[in-house]
N, C-alpha and C positions, 0 to 999 in steps of 0.2 A: 762838372768841374771845367773851368776855362783852361785854355792851353797854357797860359802863363802860370796858373796854379799847379798844373801837372809838372811843368818844367821846374818850378820852385821846389816842389815836393821831391822830385827826383834828385835835385841838387842837394837837398838836406839829407836824404838817405845816403847819397854817395859820400857826403862829408862825414857822416857818422861812420860809414864803412872805412873810409880812409883814415879817420882818427884811430880806429882800431888797428889798422896796419902800421901807421906811423908810431903808435904807442901801444904795443900789445898789452902792457900792464893795465892800461885804462879800460880795455875791453874784457879783462878777466873778472869773474865773479869771485867774491871772497867767502870764506866759511861763515862769517858773521852775517853777511847779506842773505845767505841761504836760509838763515833762521834755525831754530832748534829742530832736531830730528823729531819725527812722529813719536809721541809717547814721552817726550821730555817732561820732567816733573814740574817745572815752574818756569814760566816765561821770564819772571823777574831775574832768574839766574843766567839768562843768556846775555853775553857781553854786548856792549854798545860799540865796541871797537875790535879791530883785528890786532892780534899781537902774537909774536913768537916768543915774547918774554912774559912769563907768568906774573911778574910783578907789575906789568902794565895793563893787564886785563882789567877793564872797567865795567862795572855793573850799572844798571839804569837808575834814574832818579826815583822810579817806583820802588826799587829795592831800598834805596836810601831812606825813603819815607817810612817803609815798613820796618826797617832796622831801628830808626829813631823812635817809632811808636813802641816797639818791643822793649827797647832799653828804658824808655820813659815809664812804661807800665811796671817794669821790674826794678825800679829805683825808688827807694824811700828817701825823700828829701827831708833833711833835718833843718830845723830852724837855725841851728849853729853847728858848724863842723862839716865833715865830709859826708856826702850822701852814701847810703848803703846800696850797693849794687848787687841785687839778688840774682841777676842773670849770669853772674860770673860763676861758672860751674866749679872752678878750682877751689872755691870756698867750701863746697860741700863734698866734692870728690877730688881730694888733693892728688890722687894718682893720675888725674887727667889734666894737670896743670901744663901750660905752655905747649911745647912741641909734642908732648905725650898725647894730647887730645887729637892733634892732626894725625898722628900715627894710628891712634885707635880708630878714627873714622876711616882711614885707609884700609883697615883690617875688618871692618864691620861687614855683615852679610845683609843683603837687601831685606828690608822690613824689620831689621833688628832695632829694638828700642832700649835706650838707656835712660834711667830715671834718677832723680835725687830729691830729697826733701830739704827745704830751707825754712827759715823763720817766716811763717805765714805764706809760703809759696811752695808749690811742687813744680819741678821742672822735668822736662824730658826732651830727648832728641831722637829722631828716627831716620834711618837711612832710607830715603825715598827714591833714589836713583843712582845709577852708575854710568850714565851716559857721558861720552867724551865731549869736550868743548874744543872745537878746532883741532889742533894737533895734540891736545893734552888729555890724559886719562883723568877723569874727574869723578867726584862723588857729590851728590846733592842730599842735604839733610834738612829736616823740618824741626825747628826748635819751638817748644811750647812752654809757657809759664802760666800757671793757674794759681789764683789766690783769692783773697777776700774781695779784691777789686774786679775780679772777672778773669779773663783769659786773653793771652796775646800769643801770636805765632809769627815766626819769620823763617824763611828758607836760608840756607847757607851753602856756599860752594867751596869745596876743597879740591885742589888739583895736585897731581904728582908733578914735581919739578925735576925734570931729567938732569938738570945741571947740578942739583944738590943731592939727588936720590932720596928726597923727602917729600911728604905731603905738606901742602901749604894752604892756609885759609886765603881765599881771594877776597881781599878787603877793600880794594879801591872801588868807589862808586861816585856817581854824579851827585854832588851835594845839593841839597834843597834848603831853602830858607824855611825855618820852622813856622813862621806866621802864615806864609802863603802856599807853601808846598811846591813852589816853582823852582826849577833848577837854576843855580847860579850860572851866569854867562860870563 
């Protein structure tokens, strides 16, 4: 290394160190950047952003594509009229409609499986993890639909919202275009 290169490298390193002193927040790592903990059940369920607001947690484009594929698999498109959404559990298990499903997931035991039978489909969801996500207590489930067209699965993330005292489905995700699978920008 030439002397000028050594001086330039030292100046760059000093600049980085000074940036951390001038702006301590810039030098701090965030829980999202640390990635999921060892044994986390699905990388798709690790947020792409940091948020202290549960409504702002955003999941990846990979999750979005998996969710789209799962819903498409479990939808019977009619020539006329509304499509039949077989992935909607409340249709077959009315006791799990709306917030009751979130509460139920919050009370499940690891490995517990819930099933339902629909017209031409069998569905199930399994509690696959109870790992926290950042500051939130969370639950990870795996949803499966099987029928004459085959089988589809998608993970789901539910977290406890300390502001409301209730479990909530983390639904925000990076949207993808259906034709290309590329995230919208």
